[in-house]
C-alpha positions as CSV (number, residue, x, y, z in Angstrom):
1,M,-54.5,6.1,11.8
2,N,-53.8,6.4,8.1
3,L,-50.2,6.7,7.1
4,D,-50.9,10.0,5.3
5,Y,-52.4,11.4,8.5
6,Q,-49.3,10.3,10.5
7,Y,-47.1,12.3,8.1
8,L,-49.4,15.3,8.3
9,V,-49.4,15.2,12.1
10,G,-45.6,15.2,12.0
11,K,-45.6,18.1,9.6
12,I,-48.0,20.1,11.8
13,Q,-45.9,19.4,15.0
14,N,-42.7,20.4,13.2
15,A,-44.3,23.7,12.1
16,L,-45.5,24.4,15.6
17,A,-42.0,23.7,17.0
18,T,-40.1,25.7,14.4
19,D,-42.4,28.7,13.7
20,P,-41.1,31.7,15.8
21,R,-44.7,32.7,16.5
22,T,-45.3,29.5,18.5
23,S,-42.1,27.5,19.2
24,K,-44.5,25.0,20.8
25,Q,-43.7,21.3,21.2
26,D,-46.3,20.1,23.6
27,V,-49.4,20.5,21.4
28,K,-51.2,17.2,20.9
29,V,-52.4,16.9,17.3
30,M,-54.9,14.4,16.2
31,I,-56.7,14.0,12.9
32,H,-60.2,12.5,13.0
33,S,-62.9,12.5,10.4
34,G,-60.9,14.8,8.2
35,R,-60.5,17.4,11.0
36,I,-57.4,18.5,12.9
37,H,-57.8,18.6,16.6
38,L,-55.4,20.6,18.8
39,M,-55.2,19.7,22.5
40,G,-53.0,20.9,25.3
41,Q,-52.5,24.0,27.4
42,T,-51.1,27.5,26.7
43,S,-50.7,30.7,28.6
44,T,-52.8,33.2,26.7
45,D,-55.8,33.3,24.4
46,E,-53.8,35.2,21.8
47,R,-51.2,32.3,21.8
48,R,-54.0,29.8,21.5
49,H,-55.3,31.6,18.4
50,T,-51.8,31.9,17.0
51,I,-51.2,28.1,17.3
52,A,-54.4,27.5,15.3
53,K,-53.4,30.1,12.7
54,V,-50.0,28.4,12.1
55,V,-51.8,25.0,11.7
56,S,-54.3,26.6,9.3
57,E,-51.4,28.0,7.2
58,V,-49.7,24.5,7.0
59,V,-53.0,22.7,6.1
60,P,-55.3,25.3,4.7
61,D,-57.8,22.8,3.2
62,M,-58.7,21.1,6.5
63,E,-60.8,22.3,9.4
64,V,-58.9,23.0,12.6
65,R,-60.6,22.4,15.9
66,N,-58.8,24.3,18.6
67,E,-59.5,22.4,21.9
68,M,-56.6,23.9,23.7
69,T,-57.1,25.4,27.2
70,V,-55.7,28.6,28.5
71,I,-54.1,28.4,31.9
72,E,-53.3,31.5,33.9
73,L,-49.7,31.6,35.2
74,T,-49.4,33.6,38.3
75,E,-46.6,34.4,40.7
76,P,-46.6,32.3,43.8
77,A,-48.1,33.8,46.9
78,Q,-44.8,33.5,48.8
79,A,-41.3,32.5,48.1
80,E,-40.5,28.8,48.6
81,V,-37.9,28.2,51.3
82,I,-35.4,25.5,50.5
83,S,-33.4,23.9,53.3
84,D,-30.9,21.1,53.5
């Protein structure tokens, strides 16, 4: 990976971690063929779009491919019993 791309990936990851709309540190960011690829999981489709929006604001002149998946978080069917 090009050194400029490495700095750009760091800038994007920092923005995702520090922006109050996302506060997300576990997004995998890759740059390939001049495109930013976002990978990972998030809890809602709205959050998925917000993550891409933050990245687009940081790097407005590059295409963002949002490949993140939405996973539904649900309550467990029953309480877990913990015993010694």
